[in-house]
C-alpha positions as CSV (number, residue, x, y, z in Angstrom):
1,M,48.7,29.0,-8.8
2,K,45.1,30.1,-9.5
3,N,43.5,33.0,-7.6
4,L,40.0,31.8,-6.6
5,I,38.8,34.9,-4.7
6,S,40.0,38.0,-3.0
7,S,37.4,39.8,-0.9
8,N,36.7,41.0,2.7
9,S,40.4,40.9,3.6
10,V,40.7,37.2,2.6
11,D,42.7,35.7,-0.3
12,I,42.2,32.2,-1.5
13,K,44.5,30.6,-4.1
14,E,44.5,27.1,-5.5
15,L,48.1,25.8,-5.6
16,N,49.6,23.1,-7.7
17,L,51.7,21.2,-5.1
18,N,53.1,17.7,-4.8
19,Q,52.4,15.5,-1.8
20,I,54.0,12.2,-0.6
21,L,52.4,10.2,2.1
22,V,54.8,8.1,4.1
23,R,53.6,5.2,6.4
24,G,55.7,3.3,8.8
25,L,57.2,3.4,12.2
26,Y,59.7,6.2,13.0
27,T,63.3,5.1,13.0
28,P,66.5,7.1,12.8
29,S,67.2,5.5,9.5
30,L,63.8,6.6,8.1
31,N,64.5,10.1,9.3
32,K,68.0,10.0,7.8
33,Q,66.5,8.9,4.5
34,I,63.9,11.7,4.4
35,K,66.5,14.2,5.5
36,S,68.9,13.2,2.7
37,Q,66.2,13.3,0.0
38,F,64.2,16.4,1.1
39,K,66.6,18.3,3.5
40,I,64.0,18.2,6.3
41,S,63.5,16.0,9.4
42,L,60.4,14.0,10.2
43,P,58.5,15.6,13.1
44,Q,58.2,13.2,16.0
45,N,55.1,14.8,17.7
46,N,51.7,14.2,16.3
47,L,50.3,17.1,14.2
48,Q,53.6,18.9,14.4
49,I,55.1,20.5,11.2
50,N,58.7,21.0,10.2
51,Q,58.9,23.5,7.3
52,D,61.1,25.6,5.2
53,K,60.2,27.8,2.2
54,N,59.9,24.8,-0.2
55,I,58.6,22.0,1.9
56,I,56.2,21.1,4.7
57,C,56.6,17.8,6.6
58,S,53.7,17.0,9.0
59,K,53.1,14.1,11.3
60,N,49.5,13.0,10.7
61,S,49.4,10.1,13.1
62,F,51.7,7.8,15.1
63,D,52.9,6.1,11.8
64,Q,52.1,8.5,9.0
65,W,53.7,11.7,7.6
66,S,52.8,14.1,4.8
67,I,55.5,15.7,2.8
68,I,54.2,18.6,0.8
69,L,56.5,20.0,-1.8
70,F,56.2,23.5,-3.2
71,Q,58.8,22.9,-5.9
72,Q,59.7,19.4,-7.2
73,L,59.7,17.7,-10.5
74,E,57.6,14.6,-11.1
75,F,60.5,12.3,-11.9
76,E,62.3,13.4,-8.8
77,I,59.2,12.5,-6.7
78,D,59.0,9.1,-8.3
79,N,62.7,8.5,-7.7
80,A,62.4,9.6,-4.0
81,I,59.4,7.3,-3.5
82,A,61.2,4.4,-5.1
83,K,64.2,4.9,-2.8
84,I,62.0,5.2,0.4
85,N,60.1,2.1,-0.6
86,E,63.3,0.0,-0.7
87,D,62.7,-0.5,3.0
88,E,59.9,-3.1,3.1
89,K,58.6,-1.7,6.4
90,I,57.9,1.7,4.9
91,L,55.3,2.7,2.3
92,A,55.6,6.0,0.4
93,T,52.8,7.0,-2.0
94,N,52.4,10.0,-4.4
95,Y,49.2,11.8,-3.3
96,S,49.7,14.8,-5.6
97,E,47.0,14.1,-8.1
98,G,44.4,13.0,-5.5
99,Q,44.4,16.2,-3.4
100,I,43.6,19.9,-3.9
101,Y,45.7,22.6,-2.1
102,L,44.2,25.9,-1.1
103,E,46.2,28.7,0.5
104,I,44.1,31.0,2.6
105,S,45.6,34.3,3.8
106,G,44.5,37.7,4.8
107,E,43.3,39.5,7.9
108,N,39.9,37.8,8.1
109,K,40.9,34.2,7.2
110,I,39.9,32.8,10.6
111,S,36.6,34.5,10.8
112,I,35.7,33.2,7.3
113,L,36.7,29.7,8.2
114,N,34.7,29.9,11.5
115,K,31.6,30.3,9.4
116,I,32.0,26.8,7.9
117,T,33.8,24.8,10.5
118,H,33.6,24.1,14.2
119,F,37.4,24.0,14.6
120,D,39.0,26.3,17.2
121,F,41.6,28.4,15.5
122,R,42.8,30.2,18.6
123,E,46.6,30.1,19.1
124,K,46.3,27.9,22.2
125,H,44.4,25.2,20.2
126,F,46.1,25.7,16.8
127,P,49.6,27.0,17.3
128,L,52.0,27.9,14.6
129,S,53.7,25.0,12.8
130,T,51.0,22.5,13.6
131,S,48.4,20.8,11.5
132,A,44.8,19.7,12.1
133,Q,42.3,17.3,10.6
134,T,38.8,18.5,10.6
135,L,35.7,19.2,8.6
136,I,35.3,22.4,6.6
137,G,32.0,22.8,4.9
138,R,31.4,19.1,5.6
139,V,34.6,18.1,3.8
140,D,37.3,16.2,5.6
141,C,40.4,18.4,5.4
142,N,43.9,18.8,6.6
143,I,44.9,22.3,7.7
144,Y,48.5,23.5,8.1
145,N,49.1,26.6,10.2
146,L,52.0,28.4,8.4
147,G,51.6,31.6,10.3
148,N,50.4,34.4,8.0
149,R,48.6,31.8,5.8
150,L,46.9,28.4,6.1
151,L,47.2,25.6,3.7
152,V,44.0,23.5,3.4
153,T,44.1,20.1,1.6
154,C,41.3,17.7,0.8
155,N,40.4,14.9,-1.5
156,R,40.1,16.2,-5.1
157,S,36.7,14.7,-5.5
158,F,35.4,17.1,-2.9
159,G,37.4,20.1,-4.1
160,D,34.7,21.9,-6.0
161,H,32.3,21.7,-3.1
162,L,35.0,23.0,-0.7
163,K,35.9,25.9,-3.0
164,D,32.2,26.8,-3.3
165,Q,31.8,26.7,0.5
166,L,34.8,29.0,1.0
167,I,33.6,31.5,-1.7
168,D,30.1,31.6,-0.2
169,A,31.5,32.2,3.3
170,I,33.5,35.2,2.0
171,K,30.7,36.7,0.1
172,F,28.2,36.7,3.0
């Protein structure tokens, strides 16, 4: 974890997380597989999150889920992916190195994000335990509403630009 900035009642930290992207149609056997490997069920509603303190599982689209792990060893991830990929109708991919993960918390987190995105963060449009896909500072991002904090992910190639946009929004 690396603290990027703490100012104006907003804290932004860069986290070192692991992410697995799972593609395929939902089946009870796929859910059982994920549950046995990660101790969490696949959400069935689009943009819904199932979470505990060490894992977030989000349904990104009708046939795609992100599993974000706060604590997991690299060899365990590779073994889990290999086990999931035994089913030829499912494709699991390690996205860990291709993404950056920013945790945004603090009293003014929403007002800062409102400066650089058009997304509506009000509770009725972005309830707890849901995710969203939108642009932040012109960067395509996924946002996970974890209550007192938001997790923002984007492609690593745009990470520096996104961090600069967030820092500038906090400073001004």
